[in-house]
C-alpha positions in Angstrom: 126.3 95.2 111.6 126.4 99.0 111.4 126.3 101.3 114.4 122.7 102.2 113.7 120.7 104.2 111.2 120.8 107.9 110.7 117.9 109.9 109.3 117.0 113.6 109.2 113.3 114.5 108.8 112.8 118.2 108.5 109.4 119.7 108.0 110.2 123.3 109.0 109.2 124.6 105.6 105.6 123.3 105.8 104.8 125.7 108.7 102.7 128.8 108.0 105.3 131.0 109.7 108.0 129.9 107.3 106.0 130.3 104.0 105.0 133.5 102.3 101.3 133.8 101.4 100.1 131.8 104.4 99.9 128.5 102.5 101.6 126.5 105.2 100.1 124.7 108.2 99.2 126.8 111.2 100.1 125.6 114.7 96.5 124.9 115.7 95.9 122.8 112.6 99.2 120.9 113.2 98.1 120.0 116.7 94.7 118.9 115.4 96.4 116.7 112.8 98.7 115.1 115.3 95.6 114.1 117.4 94.3 112.4 114.2 97.6 110.7 113.8 97.5 109.4 117.4 94.0 108.0 116.8 95.2 106.4 113.5 98.2 104.8 115.1 95.9 103.2 117.8 93.5 102.0 115.1 96.3 100.4 113.2 97.8 98.8 116.4 94.4 97.2 116.9 94.3 95.8 113.4 97.8 94.4 114.0 96.8 92.8 117.3 93.8 91.2 115.6 96.0 89.8 112.8 94.4 91.9 110.1 97.6 93.5 109.0 101.0 91.8 109.0 103.6 94.2 107.5 104.8 95.4 111.0 106.0 91.9 111.7 108.2 91.6 108.6 111.3 93.3 110.0 111.6 90.6 112.7 111.7 87.6 110.4 115.4 87.2 110.8 115.4 83.4 110.9 113.5 83.3 107.7 115.8 85.8 106.1 118.9 83.7 107.0 117.3 80.6 105.5 116.5 82.6 102.3 120.1 83.8 102.1 121.3 80.2 102.3 118.9 79.1 99.5 120.0 82.0 97.4 123.7 81.2 97.8 123.0 77.6 96.7 121.2 79.0 93.6 124.1 81.2 92.8 126.3 78.2 92.6 124.5 76.9 89.5 123.0 80.0 87.9 124.3 83.4 86.9 121.0 85.2 86.0 117.7 85.6 87.7 114.4 86.6 86.1 111.7 87.9 88.4 108.2 87.8 87.1 105.6 90.0 88.9 103.4 93.1 88.6 103.1 96.1 90.8 104.0 95.4 94.4 105.4 92.0 93.4 108.2 93.7 91.5 108.6 97.4 92.3 110.1 96.9 95.8 112.7 94.5 94.5 113.7 96.9 91.8 113.9 99.8 94.3 116.2 98.0 96.7 118.4 96.5 94.0 119.0 99.8 92.4 119.7 101.5 95.7 122.2 98.9 97.1 122.4 95.8 95.0 125.1 96.8 92.6 127.8 97.6 95.1 131.2 96.4 93.9 132.5 93.1 95.2 129.2 91.5 96.2 128.5 88.0 94.8 125.2 88.2 93.1 123.2 87.0 90.1 122.4 89.4 87.3 118.8 90.5 88.1 116.1 91.2 85.5 112.5 92.1 86.4 109.7 91.4 84.0 106.9 93.6 85.2 105.2 94.4 81.9 103.4 92.2 79.4 104.1 94.6 76.5 105.4 92.1 73.9 107.9 94.6 72.6 109.5 94.7 76.1 109.1 91.1 77.4 110.1 89.1 74.4 113.4 90.9 73.9 114.1 90.6 77.7 113.5 86.8 77.5 115.6 86.4 74.4 118.7 88.1 75.9 118.9 85.8 79.0 121.2 82.8 78.9 118.4 80.4 79.9 120.9 77.5 80.6 122.2 79.6 83.4 119.0 81.4 84.4 116.6 80.8 87.3 113.0 82.2 87.3 111.1 83.5 90.3 107.4 84.1 89.7 105.6 86.2 92.3 101.8 86.3 92.8 100.1 86.1 96.1 96.9 84.8 94.6 98.5 83.0 91.7 95.7 84.4 89.6 97.4 87.4 88.1 96.8 87.1 84.4 100.0 89.0 83.4 102.3 86.9 85.6 100.7 83.7 84.4 101.3 84.6 80.8 104.9 85.5 81.5 105.4 82.3 83.5 104.2 80.1 80.6 106.6 81.7 78.3 109.5 81.5 80.8 108.8 77.8 81.4 108.8 77.1 77.7 112.2 78.8 77.5 113.5 76.8 80.4 112.3 73.5 78.9 114.0 74.4 75.7 117.3 75.2 77.5 117.5 72.5 80.3 114.8 70.0 79.4 113.4 68.1 82.3 115.4 70.0 84.8 113.2 73.1 84.3 111.6 72.5 87.7 115.0 73.0 89.5 115.2 76.5 88.0 111.7 77.7 89.0 110.7 79.3 92.3 107.2 80.5 93.2 106.4 83.1 95.8 102.7 82.9 96.7 100.0 82.3 99.3 101.0 79.6 101.9 97.9 77.4 101.3 95.7 78.3 98.4 95.7 79.7 94.9 96.9 78.7 91.4 100.6 79.0 92.2 100.3 77.1 95.4 98.6 74.2 93.6 101.2 74.3 90.9 104.0 74.3 93.4 102.5 71.3 95.2 101.7 69.4 92.0 105.1 69.9 90.3 107.3 69.7 93.4 108.6 73.3 92.9 110.6 75.3 95.4 108.2 77.9 96.9 108.1 80.7 99.5 105.0 81.9 101.4 103.7 85.4 101.5 101.9 86.0 104.8 98.1 86.2 104.0 97.8 89.5 105.9 100.5 91.3 103.9 99.4 93.0 100.7 101.6 93.2 97.6 102.7 96.8 97.9 103.6 96.2 101.6 105.5 93.0 100.8 109.0 94.0 99.9 110.4 92.8 103.2 108.7 89.4 102.8 110.0 86.6 100.5 108.5 88.6 97.7 111.6 90.9 97.8 113.9 89.0 100.1 114.6 86.0 97.9 115.4 87.8 94.6 117.4 90.4 96.4 119.4 87.8 98.3 120.1 86.0 95.0 121.3 89.3 93.6 123.7 89.8 96.5 121.8 92.1 98.8 122.4 91.4 102.5 118.7 90.9 103.3 119.3 90.3 107.0 120.6 93.9 107.2 117.7 95.1 105.2 115.3 93.7 107.9 117.6 95.0 110.7 117.3 98.6 109.4 113.5 98.2 109.2 113.4 96.8 112.7 115.3 99.9 114.0 112.8 102.1 112.3 110.0 100.1 114.0 111.7 100.6 117.2 119.2 104.5 94.3 116.5 106.7 95.0 114.9 106.8 91.5 113.5 103.2 91.8 112.6 103.9 95.4 110.5 106.8 94.1 108.7 104.4 91.7 108.0 102.1 94.6 106.7 105.0 96.7 104.4 106.2 93.8 102.6 102.8 93.8 102.4 102.6 97.6 101.0 106.1 98.0 98.7 106.3 95.0 97.2 102.8 95.3 96.8 103.0 99.1 95.3 106.5 99.4 93.3 107.2 96.2 89.9 106.0 97.3 86.2 106.8 97.3 84.6 107.5 100.7 81.0 106.7 101.5 79.0 109.8 101.8 82.1 112.0 101.4 84.2 113.3 98.5 86.9 111.0 97.2 90.4 111.5 98.7 93.9 111.1 97.4 97.0 112.9 96.3 98.7 112.3 93.0 102.2 111.0 93.6 104.8 112.3 91.3 108.5 111.6 91.4 111.3 113.9 90.2 114.9 112.6 90.1 117.9 114.9 90.5 118.8 117.6 88.1 117.2 115.7 85.2 113.7 116.5 86.5 114.7 119.8 87.9 115.0 120.8 84.2 111.7 119.1 83.2 109.4 119.8 86.1 110.6 122.6 88.3 108.9 125.4 86.2 105.5 123.8 86.8 106.1 123.3 90.5 107.4 126.8 91.1 105.0 128.9 89.1 102.1 126.5 88.6 99.1 125.8 90.9 100.0 125.9 94.6 98.4 122.5 95.3 101.4 120.3 96.2 103.7 119.3 99.1 107.3 118.7 98.0 109.5 116.0 99.7 113.2 116.1 99.0 115.2 113.0 99.7 118.9 112.4 99.4 121.7 110.3 100.9 123.9 112.0 103.5 126.9 110.3 102.0 127.1 108.9 98.5 129.2 105.9 97.4 131.2 107.5 94.5 133.9 110.2 94.9 135.7 112.2 92.2 136.7 115.7 91.3 136.1 117.8 88.2 139.3 118.6 86.3 140.8 122.0 87.2 141.4 123.2 83.6 139.4 123.5 80.4 136.5 125.7 81.5 135.1 128.9 80.0 135.8 131.8 82.4 132.3 131.9 83.7 132.4 128.2 84.6 135.8 128.3 86.3 134.2 127.8 89.8 133.6 124.2 88.8 137.3 123.4 88.4 138.9 121.1 90.9 135.7 120.7 92.9 134.1 117.3 93.8 131.3 116.6 91.4 129.1 116.0 94.5 129.5 119.7 95.4 127.6 120.6 92.3 124.9 117.9 93.0 124.5 119.2 96.5 124.3 122.8 95.3 121.6 121.9 92.9 119.7 120.2 95.7 119.8 123.2 97.9 119.1 125.6 95.1 116.0 123.7 94.1 114.7 123.8 97.7 115.5 127.5 97.9 113.6 128.3 94.7 110.5 126.5 95.7 110.6 127.9 99.2 110.9 131.4 97.8 107.8 130.7 95.8 105.9 129.8 99.0 105.8 126.0 98.4 105.7 123.7 101.4 108.7 121.4 101.6 109.6 118.3 103.6 113.3 117.3 103.7 114.6 113.8 104.4 118.3 112.8 104.5 119.3 109.1 104.7 122.5 108.3 106.5 124.1 105.8 104.1 123.4 103.9 100.9 123.2 100.5 102.5 120.7 97.8 103.4 119.9 99.0 106.9 119.0 102.5 105.8 117.0 101.4 102.8 115.1 98.9 104.9 114.3 101.5 107.5 113.3 104.0 104.8 110.9 101.6 103.1 109.3 100.6 106.4 109.0 104.2 107.4 106.9 105.0 104.3 104.8 102.0 104.8 103.8 103.3 108.2 103.3 106.8 106.9 101.0 105.5 104.2 99.0 103.4 106.6 98.6 106.3 109.0 97.7 108.8 106.3 95.0 106.5 104.9 93.5 105.8 108.3 93.4 109.6 109.0 91.6 110.2 105.7 89.0 107.5 106.5 90.0 105.0 103.8 91.4 101.5 103.9 95.0 101.9 102.8 95.3 98.1 102.3 92.8 97.5 99.5 92.7 98.5 95.8 89.1 98.3 94.4 89.9 100.5 91.4 92.7 98.2 90.4 90.6 95.1 90.8 87.9 96.5 88.6 90.4 97.0 85.8 91.6 93.4 86.2 88.0 92.1 86.0 87.4 93.9 82.7 90.8 92.7 81.3 90.0 89.1 82.2 86.5 89.4 80.7 88.0 90.8 77.4 90.3 87.8 77.3 87.3 85.5 77.5 87.4 84.2 81.0 84.6 81.8 81.8 81.6 83.3 83.5 82.3 86.9 82.4 80.0 87.1 79.3 77.7 89.6 81.0 80.5 91.9 82.1 82.1 91.7 78.6 78.8 92.6 76.9 78.1 95.4 79.4 81.6 96.9 78.8 81.2 96.6 75.0 77.9 98.4 75.1 79.4 101.2 77.2 82.3 101.6 74.8 80.0 101.6 71.8 78.2 104.6 73.2 81.3 106.8 73.4 81.0 109.9 71.2 84.3 109.8 69.3 86.5 112.9 69.2 89.9 112.0 67.7 92.4 112.9 65.1 93.9 110.2 62.8 96.9 110.5 60.6 97.7 107.8 58.1 95.9 104.6 57.2 94.8 102.3 60.0 96.5 98.8 59.9 94.2 95.9 59.2 92.6 94.3 62.2 94.5 91.3 63.6 91.5 89.0 63.6 90.8 90.0 60.0 94.4 89.2 58.9 94.2 85.8 60.5 91.1 84.9 58.5 92.8 85.9 55.3 90.9 89.2 54.9 92.2 92.4 53.5 
């Protein structure tokens, strides 16, 4: 175990006194907001005491994490690859942690693939590249009724049956509700290995539950340390940014009864790549954003740029650690936005390891829950997402949805089209199947 986590959270550059143009937060406003935060924390604590929310308990499931690690080690003895099937919160957390810490050299782990998209042009090639005789499949759906994951699972089961025959059940693990739903019934009927998602933990808050712990343990991540870091907070940054986008956007973008809708649009920008693609907009565009900069205090890789071979005006690079340039770009981007009067929050994470990543994820779960409560919305539901799912299932012909399907078709038919078309439209799929032209 490490000596503890290290974080730096610096919000100096959101204060009015540190920003030109008066766009920052004045001291009286900050005190008022902190009072709202105190009220929100007490409201969330009440929900936790009543058992309405369960994510604060996840960092303390050490016994469950150790059992999961043992199961994952047993699976690694027979399989080399793991395919995770899930959508949204059932997949993004796993991808975030794995990219951040899961590829460290020397760790015994299965090769991890995540199928989180039903685009046939993405999923079929993914499935075809896996050595199914040495592949295990984890399907994640709390309700078991996620149409996308069910479609993926049917294809994965067919591939397993073709590869290992009747032993396909040994290669399939379900992560779902402990007592109800399609996946729970399937696990019981087929005798499949399964893990339970606590009923009071939503998908985007579930990365520290078996949803993330089992696939990450199979991939070699030390999940006990992941929980230990989150517990300390209770007491690859690109994928983490993807996870944060879903957590923030889906939790906080809501309608409010009798009031205007609320929500910020989460956008991620990764390193110097997005400095070159987005900074111009952020610096000289509308002043309607808060910028949070995040980096590791210490990276894993070291190496210097060669001393020779540079043009005269680039000679300052020679012989320097490549990380010096990375850090200079980080500070330079902050400086440019600050000079433009943009509010900036800065976070630095001690090490690129399980403890720090676990603490970071849990920190943002709490920040999101508090921000939603302060804004007067429920940060744990997603009515807009559910409406899209209802329409999709109706369009697929789900029983009992004829009225919804007809209503949607009528609305679409009333759209006044404004479009540009180039080239000839391909024939309709249904027409081709009937032999039409």
